[in-house]
N, C-alpha and C positions, 0 to 999 in steps of 0.2 A: 303079934298078929295083925296083919294089915286089914283095915276095914274095906268092905266092899262098898259100893255105891249102886243105888237103884233109883231110876227116875220114873214116875208115873204122871199121868195127867187124867183128868176127870172133869166133871162138870155138876154144877147145881142146877137142875132143869126145873124150871117153872111152868106151870100151865094154868090159865085162867078159864074155869069152867063156864062154859055159855049158859048152862042150865041154872045152876046155883050161883054164879058170879064170884064163888069162892077161888082163891089161889091156892093151888097145890104144888108140891115138890115131889120129885121122883126120888124114892129110896130104895135101896136093896137090902136085904138081910142075908148075911153070909151064913153058909152051913157050918162052918168052923167057927164055933164060938156063939154064933146067933146074934151078932152085934149088928145094928143097923148104920148104914153110911150112905156114901154117894157113889155113883157108878164111876170107875176109874180103873186104868191098867198101863202095862208097860208101853213106853216109847218104842216103837220099830225102827229099824234102820231106814232112814230115808223119810221119815215122817216129820212134819213140823209138830210142835206141841198141840195146835188147835186140831191138826188131822187127827192126832192120837186120841184127844177127848172125844171127838165126834164118832170114831170107829168104836171106841171102847164102850161108849153109853149104847150105841146100837148093838154091840155084841152082847152085851150084859143084859139089856133090857127090851131089845127090839124097838127102840124109839128113835126117830130120826130127829135131830136138833139142828138150831142155828144159834151160833154164839154171838151174841148181842152186842158187847162192849168190849171195853180195855180191861174189865174187871179181871184181875188174877190174884189169887191168894195161895201163898205158899206154905206147907205143913212139912214138917221134919219130925221124923221119929225113928226109933230101931224097932222094927218087926221082930227080929230075933239077934241074940248077940253076935256082934261083929259086922253088922249090916247097918248101913245108915240110908235111910229111904228120904226122898223129897217127892212130895206130890203138888203138882201144881192145879188148881182149880179155876175153872172157868165158868161164868155166867151163861145160861143157856135157856133157850124158851122152845116150846112146841105147841101145837095145838092137838097132838096125836094122844088119844086115850087109851087105847089098846097097849097091853105091855105083856112081855113073855120072860121070864127068868131064863137065863142061860143054864143048861144043863151041867152039873158038876158042881161048882165053887158056889152058886147062888142059890139060897133056899127061897127066897120071895122077892118079889119087885112089887112096889106099891105107890100109889099116889096119896100122899099124906097132906091134909089140909095144914098150910102153913102155920096157922095158931096152935097146932099141936105138935109140929115137927121137932122142935127143940127138946122135948122131953123125952122123945123117944130115941134120941141120939145117944150113943154109948160113950163116945171118946170127947173130951174137952177140946181137942183141935178140931173136930167136926163142928161142935157148937160154936166156936169162935168163928170159922168159915160161914157158916150158916147167918150168923147174926149180921157179918159183914155183906154178905149177899143181899140180905133183907133190907139193909140201910141202903144200898146201891138201888135196889128195886123200889124203894120208898114205901117199904111194908111195915 
């Protein structure tokens, strides 16, 4: 049986709150499985990887982002037998506080304080990407 390949792009979106001065990260909770992660989705024809990440974050969370740096972390895994998936995560920022989950696959969207975020992540791949993003942000 041949392996199929999927490619997705997403972003770790940080926001510094003007009120409390804390830094927050945007996280989604999936309906299927209930695990927490970062917004991401499949690359569409004609899109760059950055365009995919920007579109997917807005589609899943209603947040408009700016990709700030050359940060790019790659994650590989097999979501189901016979499928090999690659996800590229970029580093992004926003000042937007209002969020809305996309109906269907997303159960919830939340701004999580950076100091509490790692323990709420389910998958080790996500924890590794989060740690790398925090280092890049100097957090």
